[in-house]
N, C-alpha and C positions, 0 to 999 in steps of 0.2 A: 768698187776701184778695182778695176786690172792690174797687176804688177807684169811687168815684163819678166819671161823666161827667157830660158839658155839651153840649148843643149852644147854640150863641149868633148873634145877627146884632149886628156893626156899623153903625155910621153911617158911610161915608167924607164925605172933605169934598165930596166931590161930591153926598152926599146919595144914592149908593146903598149898597144893604144887600150886605154879604158875610155866609155864612153858614159857622159851621167848627165844628171838635168838639174841647175838651182833660178834661182834670181840673183845670186850676188856672188860674181866669177870670182874675184879676189879671195874672199872669206872661203871659200868651198876650198879652191885650190891650199889655202891657210891650214884647213880642216882636213885634205889628204895628206898632204907635207907634215903635220905636227899632231895633230889629234890622233891618238890610238880610241877613243869610243864614237867622233863624231866619225871621222875616216872610214869608205869602204874595205872590207876584210882584205879585197882584192889589191888595193893600193899600198896598205900598212907596209906590205915586206917587198914591196918595190919602188921605196924613195931615192933619191928624190923624185918628183915629175914636176912636168911642165907645160903648162898648157896651151897646145897647138893648133885649135882650131877652135871655134863657136860661132853658133847661128842664134839668132834673139827670133824668139816668136811669142806669140800673141795669151798667150793661156797655155797652162800645165798640163792641160788635154795633148794641144799637138807640140809641146814640148814634151811629153812620152810617147808619141805614135812617133815622132820625127825621132826618137832614140832609138826607139825598136827599129827602124829603118836604118840606120846607121852601124847599129849593132850585125847586122843582115848583109851587109857590104862583105865581098874577099876584103883581103887585108891590101890587096893592089889596090882595090881603089879605093882604099881609107887610107892606104898611104898618099893617093893622086889630088884628092879633099883638101890634106894635112898641106902638100907641096906646095898647091896652088891657092890655098888660105893669105888674106893680105888681113892684118888684125886693124881694124878701125882704132 
């Protein structure tokens, strides 16, 4: 059985964007905001965080590849993605 994966951007308190992957967006957002063990080192000191963008993909491999692509985008292009994002 294949689980769905998500690639996401979080808006940090310092207005930066953090990209990541997960199978459960709400759980991962909670981990970033409230857990000192499970949150990424980058997000621990930039709380609170807000989910501002996500994409659904079919596999961990596809999620990792897409995350890499998103991280390489310019800040302006990332912001355009976020601004045009319509949550489902």
